[in-house]
C-alpha positions as CSV (number, residue, x, y, z in Angstrom):
1,M,-34.4,54.2,-9.6
2,S,-32.5,51.1,-8.3
3,D,-31.3,47.9,-10.0
4,F,-30.9,44.5,-8.4
5,V,-30.1,40.9,-9.3
6,A,-32.4,38.2,-8.0
7,D,-31.7,34.6,-7.0
8,T,-34.0,31.6,-7.7
9,H,-35.8,31.7,-4.3
10,A,-36.5,35.4,-4.6
11,V,-38.0,34.9,-8.1
12,I,-40.0,31.9,-7.3
13,W,-41.4,33.2,-4.0
14,Y,-42.3,36.5,-5.7
15,L,-44.1,34.8,-8.6
16,S,-45.9,32.3,-6.3
17,G,-46.9,35.0,-3.7
18,S,-45.1,33.2,-0.9
19,K,-45.0,34.7,2.5
20,R,-41.3,33.6,2.7
21,L,-40.4,36.5,0.5
22,S,-39.4,39.5,2.6
23,P,-41.6,42.6,2.4
24,K,-38.5,44.6,1.2
25,V,-37.8,42.2,-1.7
26,R,-41.5,42.1,-2.6
27,S,-41.5,45.9,-2.8
28,I,-38.4,45.9,-5.0
29,F,-40.1,43.5,-7.5
30,Q,-43.3,45.5,-7.4
31,K,-41.4,48.7,-8.1
32,A,-39.6,47.1,-11.0
33,T,-42.8,46.0,-12.6
34,A,-44.1,49.6,-12.2
35,G,-41.1,50.9,-14.0
36,Q,-39.3,52.2,-10.9
37,G,-36.1,50.1,-11.2
38,H,-34.9,46.8,-12.7
39,V,-34.6,43.3,-11.4
40,V,-32.1,41.2,-13.4
41,I,-32.7,37.5,-13.4
42,P,-29.6,35.4,-14.2
43,S,-30.3,32.8,-16.9
44,V,-29.4,30.0,-14.6
45,V,-32.5,30.9,-12.5
46,L,-34.6,29.8,-15.5
47,V,-32.7,26.5,-15.6
48,E,-33.2,25.9,-11.9
49,T,-36.9,26.8,-12.2
50,I,-37.4,24.3,-15.0
51,F,-35.5,21.7,-13.0
52,L,-37.9,22.2,-10.1
53,V,-40.9,21.8,-12.4
54,Q,-39.5,18.6,-13.9
55,R,-38.9,17.3,-10.3
56,E,-42.6,18.2,-9.6
57,R,-41.6,20.6,-6.9
58,L,-43.0,23.7,-8.7
59,N,-46.0,24.3,-10.9
60,Q,-45.4,24.9,-14.6
61,E,-47.4,28.1,-14.4
62,V,-44.6,29.7,-12.4
63,V,-42.3,29.2,-15.4
64,Q,-44.9,30.6,-17.8
65,T,-45.4,33.6,-15.6
66,L,-41.7,34.2,-15.4
67,L,-41.3,34.0,-19.2
68,A,-44.2,36.3,-19.8
69,L,-42.9,38.8,-17.2
70,T,-39.5,39.0,-18.8
71,E,-40.7,39.3,-22.5
72,N,-40.6,43.1,-22.4
73,P,-37.4,44.5,-20.8
74,A,-39.2,47.9,-20.4
75,D,-41.3,46.2,-17.7
76,G,-38.3,46.3,-15.4
77,I,-37.6,42.6,-15.1
78,Y,-35.3,40.8,-17.5
79,I,-33.1,37.8,-18.0
80,Y,-29.3,38.3,-18.1
81,P,-27.3,35.7,-20.1
82,L,-24.4,33.6,-18.8
83,D,-21.8,35.3,-20.9
84,K,-18.0,35.6,-20.9
85,A,-18.0,38.5,-18.4
86,V,-20.0,36.5,-15.9
87,V,-17.7,33.5,-16.4
88,Q,-14.7,35.8,-15.7
89,A,-16.3,37.0,-12.5
90,L,-17.1,33.4,-11.6
91,S,-13.5,32.4,-12.0
92,R,-12.4,34.8,-9.2
93,F,-13.9,32.5,-6.5
94,G,-14.8,28.9,-6.0
95,P,-16.8,26.4,-4.1
96,A,-15.1,27.2,-0.8
97,A,-16.8,30.6,-0.9
98,I,-20.2,29.5,-2.4
99,P,-20.6,25.7,-2.6
100,E,-23.5,25.4,-5.2
101,L,-22.6,26.1,-8.8
102,A,-25.9,27.8,-9.6
103,D,-25.5,30.1,-6.6
104,R,-22.0,30.9,-7.8
105,I,-23.3,31.9,-11.2
106,I,-26.0,34.1,-9.7
107,A,-23.4,35.8,-7.4
108,A,-21.0,36.2,-10.3
109,T,-23.8,37.9,-12.3
110,A,-24.3,40.4,-9.5
111,I,-20.6,40.9,-9.2
112,H,-20.2,41.5,-12.9
113,L,-23.1,44.0,-13.0
114,N,-22.0,45.6,-9.7
115,L,-25.5,45.2,-8.3
116,P,-26.9,44.0,-5.0
117,L,-28.3,40.5,-4.9
118,L,-31.8,39.7,-3.6
119,T,-31.1,36.5,-1.7
120,T,-31.7,34.7,1.6
121,D,-29.0,32.1,0.8
122,A,-26.8,31.8,3.8
123,S,-23.6,30.8,1.8
124,I,-23.9,33.8,-0.5
125,Q,-24.5,36.1,2.4
126,A,-21.6,34.7,4.4
127,S,-19.2,34.9,1.4
128,K,-19.3,38.7,1.5
129,L,-18.5,38.7,-2.2
130,V,-21.6,40.7,-3.1
131,Q,-23.9,43.0,-1.3
132,T,-27.1,41.1,-0.4
133,I,-30.6,42.3,0.4
134,W,-33.4,40.5,2.1
């Protein structure tokens, strides 16, 4: 069984069935929903998802699906809060490493949990702060 942290693109592309999601990452999500691992979604991903709905760049149904999917942690996908430990991990690096604040919070969550991050984000990958999978 394996555990991972997922960024906003990975979550949205999984929920929307986008072809932009890599087969490897799609398989990780599918295994998690089948009880063969966990995908941790940082709470800031919910914030970004709602922001995209408000900007009319994403359908409200994606948010509803995400919330339903994360209601039962036994299903393998759950939300991780922005807590003191994540903030402490975040304080170890700044915008020079990862420019976008939400991306830094996502990376800090993966660092704090010591889990690989499902992301295609070039700045996170280039930072080498966290193991990335795509």
